[in-house]
N, C-alpha and C positions, 0 to 999 in steps of 0.2 A: 503494500499500499504506499502511495506517495505520501510525502510529508504534509502536503496540502490537504489531501483527503483525511489523513488521520487528524489533522488539526480540526477539520470540519466536523468529523465525527465526535471528537471531544466536545466542541463547542455545542453541537446538538444534544449531547448527552447531559452537559452542563444545564442547558436550557430546560430540559425536561425535569431534571432534579431540582432546579431552583425552587426555594422557599421564599415566600413572601410574609415578612412580619410587620404587622401594624402596632407601634408602640406609642402609647400615649404618656406623655409627660405632664406633670403638674406645674412645670416651670421650664423656661428655656434659658435661665440666667447661666452664662458660661462661667460664672464665678462659683458655681456649685459643682463639687466634684461628680456627683451622680449624673448631672447633665453632660459633662465632658465624657464620662464613661460610655453613655448612650451613643455618642458620636464615635468614639473609639470602637465600640461594638459594631456599628455599621461598617466602619472601614475594615476592621479585621476579619469580618464575617463574610464580607463581599467575595474575596477569593475562594471561600468555602462553599458558595453557592446560595447565600442567603442576601436578600436585598431588603432594606427597611423603609417603610414610610413612617414618619413621625407626625403624631398629632398632638394638640394642645394649644396653649397660648404662646404660639412661636413667633418670637421677635426677628428682626431682619438680621442680627448677627448670627443667631443660631441657624437661620434658614441659610445663610451663605456658608456656614461651616458644614451643615448638613449635606448641601447640594455638592460641595467640593468632594465629599466621600461617597457620591453616588446615591444618596438617599433622596427620598421624595418628602414633601411636607404636606400637611392638611391642617389648616387652622380650624380646629374644632375641639371642643372640650366636653367632659361628661358631666352630668348632674348626679349627685349622690342620692341615694334612696331616701325618701321621706314620705311618710303617709300623708302629712298635711299638704305637701306638694305633689301629690300623686299625678294629677292631670298634667303638670308640666313635665314631670319625670316620664310619663308614658309618651308624651309628644316627642321627648328627646330619644327615647328608645327607637321610636319610629324614625327619627332622623338618622340614628346610627345604623338602623337596618338598611336604609337606602344607601348609605356610604359603603356599608360593608358589601352590598351587591355591586357597587360601582369599583371599589378598590380590590375586592376578592382576595383578602389575605389568607394564608394558610394558618397563621397563628396570630392571636392578639396578645400583647405583652403590656400590662398595666405597670409602668414603673413606680406608681404610687397607687395601690389598689383600693384604699379608702373604704367607704361604707356603701357596698352595692352600687358602683358607678354604672350609669346607663349604657356605656360601651360594653361592659361585661355582660349586662343583661341581654343585650342585642346579639352579642357574639354566642352566648349560650343558646338563645333561641335558634341561631343558625347552625349550631353544632360546630361552631369553630373552637379548638381548644385554646384555653386562656392560660397565661403565665403571669404571675404577679410578683411584685417585690416582697421578699420575706422580712419584714420589719414590722415593729409594733406589737402590741398586745393582741391576744386572741379575744375576739368578742363573739360570744355564742350566737347572737341574734343577727350578726352580719350576714346579708343575702350572698355575699361573694364567697362565703365559705362553700356553699353548694356549686358555685360556678367555676371557680378558679382551680385548673388541674394540677398546676405546678407552682411552687413558691420557690423563687431563686434568691440566694443571698451570697455575698462575696466572702463571708466567714461564718462560723457557727454561732459566735456571740451575737451578731446581727439578727439571728433568728431564734435566739435563746427561748423566748416566750413561746414561739410557734412550735419550736422542737418539743416543748413540755405539754403541748395541747393536742387535741384529736387530730389536728392537721399536720403532725410531725411526719408521716409517711409521704407527703406531697413535697417536703422541702428537699432542695438540691442545693448544695454548697459548691459554688463555682470557681472561687478564686478572684485575683484582682484583675481589673482591665487597666491598670496603670501602665502607661507607656512612656518609657524614657525620653522619648522625643519631645514630650510636653515641656521638658526644661532643657533642651538642647543648648549648648553655648556655655556651658560651665568651663571655666578656665582656672588656673591657680589662684586662689584667694589672696587678695591684697589687703592685708591688716593694717600695716603701718603702726604709728605710735599713738594708739588710742586705746580707750577702754574696751573690754569685749562687748560685742553688740548682740543682744538677745533679740531674736525675730519670732513674731507670731504672724501667721497667715491664716486667714479664715473668714466665716461669716461673723458679723457683729451682732451675735445673739447671745442670750444668757447662757444656753447650755455650752458655749465654748469656755465659760469660766474666766472671762476678762476680769471681772472683779475680783476674783482670788488672785489672778496674775499681778494686778495692781497692788494689791495688799502684800503680796510676796515680794515684789520688787522694792517696796518701801522698807522691808524688813531685811534685805541684803546687806551684808557687811562689805563684800568686795565691790569696788566701784565698777559700774557697768552702765551701758544705755540700753533703752528698750524701744523697739520699733514694733508698732502694732499696725498691721496692714490689712485691709480688706473692706468690702462693702462701702458704704457711704456715711462718712462721719457727720454729715450735716443733716441726716434725717433719722428718725426713730428715737424712742424713749431710752432704749438701753445704751446706745452710743453717747446720748447726752448724759446719762448717768455716769458713765465711765469718764468722760472728759470732766464732769464736775469733780469726781474723786481725785483726778490727777491734779487739778488746780487747788483743792482743798488741802491736799497732802504736800503740796510745795515741790512737786517733782516734775513740773512741765518742762524745765530746762534739760531733762535727761531722758524725756519720752517724746518720740516721734510718731505722730498719727498720720497714717497715709491711707487714702481711698484705694480701692481695689487697683492692682496694677496687672497688665497683661504679661509683662516680661518677668515671670517669676524667677527665672535662671539669674537675672541681674540682682534680684533682691537676696537670693541665697548666697551668691557669690560675695555679698558685701557683709554677711553675717558671720557670727562665731558659734552661736548656739541657736538651736530651734526649740521652741517651747509650745506645748499644746496642753493647756489646762482643763480639757473638757470635763463637763460633769456627766455627760453621755455621748457615746460615739459608736459607730460601727467600725470600719477599718479605713480610717481616712487616707486618702492619696497624699495629702500635704506632708504627712510624716514620711511616706515613702519617697516623695521628691526631695525632701531635706536629706534623708539617709543617702540617696543617690549622689547628693552634692557633698557628701562627706561632713555634713554637719552633725554634731552630737546632739541627740534629742532627749529632752526632758518632757515627759507626758504623763498624763493620768492613767492610773491602773483601772481602766474602765472599758467595758465593751469589747471591741475587737483589737484595741490598741496592744494588749500583751501578746496577740498573736504574731505582731511585728517587731516589738520591742522585748528583747530578752535582757531582763534587768541586769546591769552591771557588765553586759557583754555588748549589746549592740545599742544601749541607751540607758536612760534612767526612768524608773517608774515611781509615781508618788501616789499618795491616795487622793481621790478626787475631793475637791473642796478644802484641802489641807494647805493653807497658805504658808504656815511654819516649814512644812516638809518641802514644799516647792522652793522656798527661799533657800533653804539648806542645799539642795540639789543644784540650783542655779549658782549659789557661792562656790560650790565645789568645782563646778565646770569653769566659771569665771576666774578662779584662782589657779587653775592648772591646764596650761596649753597642752601639756603631754597627755592628760586624761582626754581632752577634747579630740586630739588626734587619734588616739587609740580607739575611742567610741566611734568617731566618725569613719574610720576606715572599716571597722567591723560592720557598721551599719550599710555601708556601700557594698561590701561583700555579699551582705544578706540579701539586698535587693537584687543584685546581679544574679545571684545563684537561685533564688526562690521565685522572684516575680517574673512570670512569663504570660504576657498578655495574649500571645498567640494560642497557648495552650487553654487559657481561660475562655477565649473566643470559640475554640473548637468544643469544649464543654457545652456552652450555649447552643451551638449549633446542633450537636448530638441530642441535646435535651428537646430541642424544637422538633426534630425530626422524629424523635420517639413519641412526643405528644401527638403528633399528626398520625403516626402509625397505629398509636392506641385508639384514637378517635375512630378510625376507619380501617380496622384489621383486614376485613374481607376485601376491600379495595386497594390494598397497598401497592400490588403489582401494577394494577391498571393505572392507578393515580400516578405512578412514577414514569410509565413508559407508554401507556395507550393514549387514546384521543382525549381522556378526561385530564390528562396533564395540562391541556390547554383550557378545556371547559371547565375544570375543577368539579369537585363532587357536589352533587345536589344535597344541599344542607337540610 
């Protein structure tokens, strides 16, 4: 067989086997790790025969990023189930039924499954298998419990409550979608003659523990400076609260507050210590970014963070909400460049050895394909190779 014919045969086979996933996001804010994960998944799954359509309140920046990676976009959002709002909910289900008939996805993926979203109801009516994000508490009355076939988590702690619930058999732990390319451009750190710089990157919300960080910074003995970067410091009650605390504690000249920055690599390159004092977390990509940049990490011993940080080997863990313990850990790193170098190098080794986004994307793809085959076992062969590969199954 000629190379041309072989290539055509392969392309035709890929077209027959291609899966279409419709993923609904509750936000398209590219400052959020899960939103970047979704785009990374679309890019990594494309060579594996899966194309994505993203739905939700999609902004222009997200649309441009998604389109660059071969994904389509649909500006439509779900309503959550409500008895008082049942007429509107039913109307929205009807709208989603029309969209599903038009877009014809093989799998619906709810990145934030919520309480009985209308898209899930419509997909259930159409017999389209549904994946959901495995996070949050188990709510017995949630209609989604009957509709969602598979719950996806990047680590077991993210799904801890669901793993302890009747939904445990549906949980699949996929791994990280973190891609080193997100922070390309890290060069040798230029520190110079200044105090060690402590860096926080993340959302300006209470669960990130910024009030704990400010209190810990005041308690530090070793001279240091603090950069808090993320979100918009000009809006919201919590950022205003943190700004007020910094002023009242008299540390404004040692604290730099910056809005979200696109160039994460440049920020990491200018820092000496990375801190994440979260009160609750899954497995945040910001930690992996810092570790890849050889920054020593101090983080809360909560959620999925201990699955990335091996205390005293790849970073330091402190109890969540404990400003004293956080101050001690930051003092220890600020006082010792040797300790910073040791932990930073070990952290980078961990990320390079353990974080494989291509492997994680393959897990997602295998899970999607298994969902389709479970949903229509009798039609599996016809679905992949016969005329229904184009027409799709009658739902």
